[in-house]
C-alpha positions as CSV (number, residue, x, y, z in Angstrom):
1,M,-19.2,11.0,-7.6
2,A,-15.7,11.4,-7.5
3,R,-12.9,8.9,-6.9
4,A,-11.0,8.7,-3.5
5,L,-8.0,10.2,-4.3
6,R,-5.0,7.6,-4.1
7,I,-2.0,8.8,-2.1
8,E,1.1,7.5,-4.1
9,F,4.7,8.6,-3.6
10,E,8.0,6.7,-4.1
11,G,9.1,4.0,-1.4
12,A,5.8,3.4,-0.3
13,F,4.2,0.0,1.3
14,Y,0.7,-0.9,0.8
15,H,-1.5,-3.7,1.5
16,V,-3.4,-4.3,-1.6
17,I,-6.5,-6.2,-1.6
18,N,-9.1,-7.1,-4.5
19,R,-11.9,-9.3,-4.7
20,G,-14.3,-10.7,-6.9
21,N,-17.6,-9.1,-8.1
22,A,-20.4,-10.2,-6.3
23,G,-18.1,-12.5,-3.9
24,E,-17.6,-14.7,-7.2
25,D,-14.7,-16.4,-7.5
26,L,-11.0,-14.7,-8.8
27,F,-9.6,-18.4,-9.5
28,I,-10.9,-21.4,-10.2
29,S,-8.5,-23.8,-11.7
30,R,-4.8,-23.9,-10.9
31,Y,-3.8,-22.5,-13.9
32,D,-6.1,-19.0,-13.1
33,R,-3.7,-18.9,-10.2
34,K,-0.5,-19.3,-12.5
35,Q,-2.1,-16.8,-14.8
36,F,-2.8,-14.3,-12.3
37,L,1.0,-14.8,-10.7
38,T,2.4,-14.5,-14.6
39,Y,0.7,-11.4,-14.8
40,L,2.2,-10.3,-11.2
41,E,5.9,-11.1,-12.3
42,K,5.3,-9.0,-15.9
43,A,4.1,-6.1,-13.5
44,V,7.1,-6.3,-11.7
45,E,9.4,-5.9,-14.8
46,R,7.2,-3.4,-16.4
47,Y,6.8,-1.4,-13.3
48,G,9.6,-1.9,-11.3
49,I,7.2,-2.8,-8.2
50,K,8.6,-4.8,-5.5
51,V,6.4,-8.0,-4.3
52,H,6.9,-8.8,-0.7
53,T,4.1,-11.0,-0.3
54,Y,1.3,-12.6,-1.7
55,C,-1.9,-14.9,-1.2
56,L,-4.2,-16.2,-3.6
57,M,-7.2,-17.0,-1.8
58,T,-10.4,-18.0,-4.2
59,N,-12.5,-14.9,-4.5
60,H,-9.7,-12.7,-3.6
61,Y,-6.2,-12.3,-3.4
62,H,-3.8,-10.0,-1.0
63,L,-0.3,-8.4,-1.8
64,L,2.1,-6.6,0.2
65,V,3.6,-4.0,-2.4
66,E,6.2,-1.8,-2.4
67,T,6.6,1.3,-4.9
68,P,9.9,2.2,-5.5
69,Y,8.3,5.2,-8.6
70,A,5.0,5.7,-7.3
71,N,2.7,4.2,-9.6
72,L,0.8,1.8,-7.6
73,S,-2.3,2.3,-9.4
74,L,-1.0,1.9,-12.8
75,A,1.0,-1.0,-12.0
76,M,-2.3,-2.7,-10.6
77,Q,-4.8,-2.1,-13.3
78,W,-2.7,-3.3,-15.7
79,I,-2.9,-6.8,-13.5
80,N,-6.4,-6.9,-13.0
81,V,-7.3,-5.5,-16.7
82,S,-5.1,-8.0,-17.9
83,Y,-6.0,-11.1,-15.9
84,A,-10.3,-10.0,-16.2
85,A,-9.1,-10.1,-19.9
86,Y,-7.8,-13.3,-19.5
87,F,-10.3,-15.0,-17.1
88,N,-13.4,-13.5,-19.5
89,R,-11.7,-15.1,-22.6
90,K,-11.2,-18.2,-21.4
91,R,-14.4,-18.6,-20.1
92,N,-16.3,-17.2,-22.9
93,R,-17.9,-14.3,-20.1
94,R,-18.7,-10.7,-19.9
95,G,-19.1,-8.2,-17.3
96,H,-17.3,-6.9,-14.3
97,L,-14.7,-9.6,-12.6
98,F,-13.4,-7.6,-9.2
99,Q,-15.6,-6.0,-7.4
100,G,-14.7,-2.6,-8.1
101,R,-11.0,-1.2,-7.7
102,F,-8.8,-2.7,-5.8
103,K,-8.6,-1.8,-1.9
104,A,-4.8,-0.3,-0.7
105,L,-3.7,0.1,2.7
106,L,-0.6,2.0,3.2
107,V,1.4,1.1,5.7
108,Q,4.4,2.0,7.8
109,A,8.2,0.6,6.3
110,D,9.1,-0.5,9.8
111,E,8.7,-4.4,11.7
112,Y,4.9,-4.1,11.2
113,L,5.3,-5.3,7.6
114,K,6.8,-8.6,9.3
115,H,3.2,-8.8,11.2
116,L,1.4,-8.0,8.1
117,S,3.1,-10.5,6.1
118,R,2.3,-13.2,8.7
119,Y,-1.6,-11.9,8.5
120,I,-1.2,-12.2,5.2
121,H,0.3,-16.0,5.1
122,L,-1.9,-17.0,7.9
123,N,-5.2,-16.6,5.6
124,P,-5.4,-20.0,4.1
125,L,-5.2,-21.5,7.7
126,R,-8.0,-18.8,9.3
127,A,-10.5,-20.1,6.0
128,K,-9.4,-23.8,7.0
129,M,-8.3,-24.8,3.8
130,V,-5.2,-25.9,4.9
131,A,-4.1,-27.2,8.1
132,E,-0.5,-25.4,8.1
133,P,0.5,-22.6,6.5
134,G,3.2,-24.2,4.4
135,A,0.8,-26.4,3.1
136,Y,-0.6,-23.7,0.9
137,E,0.7,-23.7,-2.7
138,W,-0.5,-20.1,-3.7
139,S,1.2,-17.9,-1.3
140,S,4.5,-16.9,-0.7
141,Y,5.0,-18.6,2.7
142,P,6.9,-21.9,1.2
143,A,9.5,-19.6,-0.8
144,F,9.8,-17.5,2.7
145,I,10.6,-21.1,4.6
146,G,12.6,-22.6,1.5
147,Q,10.3,-25.2,1.1
148,V,10.4,-24.1,-2.1
149,K,12.5,-22.0,-4.6
150,S,11.9,-18.8,-4.5
151,P,11.0,-16.9,-7.6
152,A,13.2,-14.4,-8.6
153,W,10.3,-11.4,-8.8
154,L,9.2,-12.0,-5.4
155,E,11.5,-10.2,-2.9
156,T,12.2,-12.2,0.0
157,D,15.5,-10.3,1.4
158,W,13.8,-7.4,2.9
159,L,11.9,-9.2,5.3
160,L,13.8,-12.1,6.1
161,G,16.4,-9.3,7.0
162,L,14.4,-8.3,10.0
163,F,15.1,-12.2,11.0
164,G,18.8,-12.2,10.7
165,K,21.9,-12.1,8.6
166,N,22.1,-15.7,8.1
167,R,19.3,-16.4,4.9
168,K,18.8,-20.2,6.2
169,A,18.3,-19.6,9.9
170,A,16.1,-16.3,9.0
171,A,13.8,-18.5,7.2
172,Q,13.7,-20.7,10.5
173,K,13.2,-17.7,12.5
174,Y,10.6,-16.7,10.1
175,R,8.3,-20.0,10.4
176,D,8.9,-20.0,14.0
177,F,7.7,-16.1,14.1
178,V,4.4,-17.4,12.2
179,E,3.8,-21.1,13.1
180,K,4.0,-20.6,17.2
181,A,1.3,-22.0,19.0
182,W,0.5,-18.3,20.4
183,V,0.3,-17.1,16.9
184,K,-2.5,-19.6,15.8
185,E,-4.2,-18.8,19.1
186,T,-4.1,-15.2,18.4
187,F,-5.7,-15.6,14.3
188,L,-7.6,-18.4,15.0
189,S,-9.6,-18.2,18.4
190,K,-12.6,-17.4,18.4
191,R,-11.9,-15.9,22.0
192,A,-8.8,-13.8,21.0
193,S,-9.2,-10.2,21.5
194,Q,-9.4,-8.0,18.5
195,K,-6.6,-6.0,19.6
196,E,-4.1,-8.6,19.2
197,I,-4.8,-8.9,15.9
198,P,-2.2,-6.4,13.6
199,Q,-4.9,-3.9,12.5
200,L,-4.2,-2.7,8.8
201,K,-3.1,1.1,8.7
202,E,-5.6,2.7,6.3
203,L,-5.2,5.8,5.1
204,K,-8.4,7.5,6.0
205,P,-8.9,11.4,5.6
206,G,-8.2,12.4,9.1
207,R,-4.9,14.3,9.1
208,S,-5.5,18.2,10.1
209,A,-3.8,21.0,8.3
210,A,-2.4,21.9,11.4
211,T,-0.6,18.8,11.4
212,V,0.7,19.2,8.0
213,V,1.6,22.8,8.3
214,A,3.6,21.8,11.6
215,A,5.8,19.3,9.7
216,V,6.4,21.5,6.4
217,A,7.3,24.3,9.1
218,K,9.6,21.8,11.2
219,A,11.3,21.2,7.4
220,F,11.7,24.2,6.3
221,R,12.7,25.1,10.0
222,C,10.1,28.2,9.7
223,D,7.6,29.6,11.8
224,T,3.8,28.6,11.5
225,E,2.5,32.0,10.7
226,Q,5.0,32.5,7.5
227,I,3.5,29.5,6.5
228,L,-0.3,30.6,7.0
229,K,0.2,34.2,5.9
230,K,-0.3,34.9,2.3
231,G,1.2,37.7,0.7
232,R,5.0,36.5,0.3
233,K,6.2,36.2,-2.9
234,N,7.7,32.5,-3.8
235,N,7.2,31.2,-0.4
236,T,7.9,27.7,-1.4
237,A,7.0,26.4,2.3
238,R,3.2,27.5,1.5
239,D,2.7,26.4,-1.5
240,I,4.1,23.0,0.2
241,A,2.2,23.0,3.0
242,I,-1.1,23.7,0.1
243,Y,-0.3,20.8,-1.7
244,L,0.5,18.4,1.1
245,A,-2.8,19.7,3.1
246,R,-5.0,19.1,0.1
247,E,-3.5,15.5,-0.2
248,L,-3.4,14.4,3.0
249,T,-6.7,15.8,5.0
250,A,-10.4,15.7,4.2
251,E,-10.9,19.7,4.0
252,S,-12.3,21.2,1.0
253,G,-10.7,23.6,-0.8
254,V,-12.7,26.4,0.3
255,A,-12.1,25.5,3.9
256,L,-8.6,25.1,3.3
257,G,-8.3,28.7,1.6
258,R,-10.1,30.4,4.9
259,Y,-7.2,28.1,7.0
260,F,-4.2,30.0,4.6
261,G,-5.4,33.2,5.1
262,N,-8.3,33.7,3.4
263,I,-7.5,32.7,-0.1
264,S,-10.4,31.3,-2.5
265,G,-10.9,27.7,-3.4
266,A,-9.5,28.5,-6.5
267,G,-6.3,29.6,-5.1
268,V,-5.7,26.8,-2.7
269,A,-6.2,24.7,-6.6
270,M,-3.6,27.5,-8.3
271,R,-0.9,26.5,-5.7
272,Y,-1.7,22.9,-5.6
273,N,-1.3,22.0,-9.6
274,H,1.5,24.7,-9.1
275,I,3.7,22.2,-7.1
276,A,2.2,19.3,-9.3
277,G,3.5,20.8,-12.2
278,E,6.9,21.2,-10.5
279,I,7.4,18.3,-8.9
280,E,7.1,17.0,-12.3
281,N,10.6,17.8,-13.6
282,N,12.4,18.7,-10.1
283,R,13.5,15.4,-8.4
284,R,14.8,17.1,-5.6
285,L,11.5,19.0,-4.8
286,K,9.6,15.6,-5.4
287,G,12.0,13.9,-2.8
288,R,11.6,17.0,-0.3
289,I,8.0,16.8,-0.2
290,N,8.0,12.8,-0.1
291,R,10.3,12.7,3.1
292,I,7.5,15.4,4.6
293,R,4.6,13.4,3.2
294,K,6.2,10.1,4.9
295,Q,7.0,12.1,8.2
296,I,3.0,13.1,8.5
297,I,1.6,9.7,7.6
298,N,3.7,7.7,9.7
299,N,3.2,10.0,12.7
């Protein structure tokens, strides 16, 4: 069975989650958690990712990651493989440590991220591992509120910047944001409405080809008919629309071919591969496609 397509682009934000295989513990000792954070630090150096928030539970972890270089899968694969090798070697065990591939939920780069960071930081509290979030050592929360020195690889400026320019004051405002009584009631009360919990915006295949075409037409300032009609040579807008439609919708190549003027599924694949090859060497084109993709995803 083919794997689901991961949507990766420059400047994307993801809520990354991974769990132990069959619910087994990922972290048994303090040293395990320290070692995982070491790999996280090395991944920041190797792949240029930005880690905005983290929380290491017992049988799973949460990360809020930004990818300036569209390389989430590469970075996370290195982290998970490195940690699994360490874990298995230390305990003389074999087999899979993680429950399949990591789960990556694409999220908007706006104020929603501060709600997501709060969601991540309150995990130990919801699991009743601690009485207050600042008491949990294995999350980024103590660094955000100034309780411990923030490691150089942890990106705190962006989120704290949402709470003010003065870092000390912003840290206090963030602490209030997380720890106020109404927040605890929202997340911990069994009677809390599910609508009050910030839902994670998972990128599900469901965007229509029409939505993609409309966004491309707007970006190129042309009519949708110009994109949908076949026959015109060097129709970059049409090629980009086909590329993004194949990437962002759940439609098959055959179905997309019918939509784009009754071309074949092979024709869709050919246009997709053409654009995929072009963006490898054309940074301007790549940037333009990334901007259109963001607009489609965030709408």
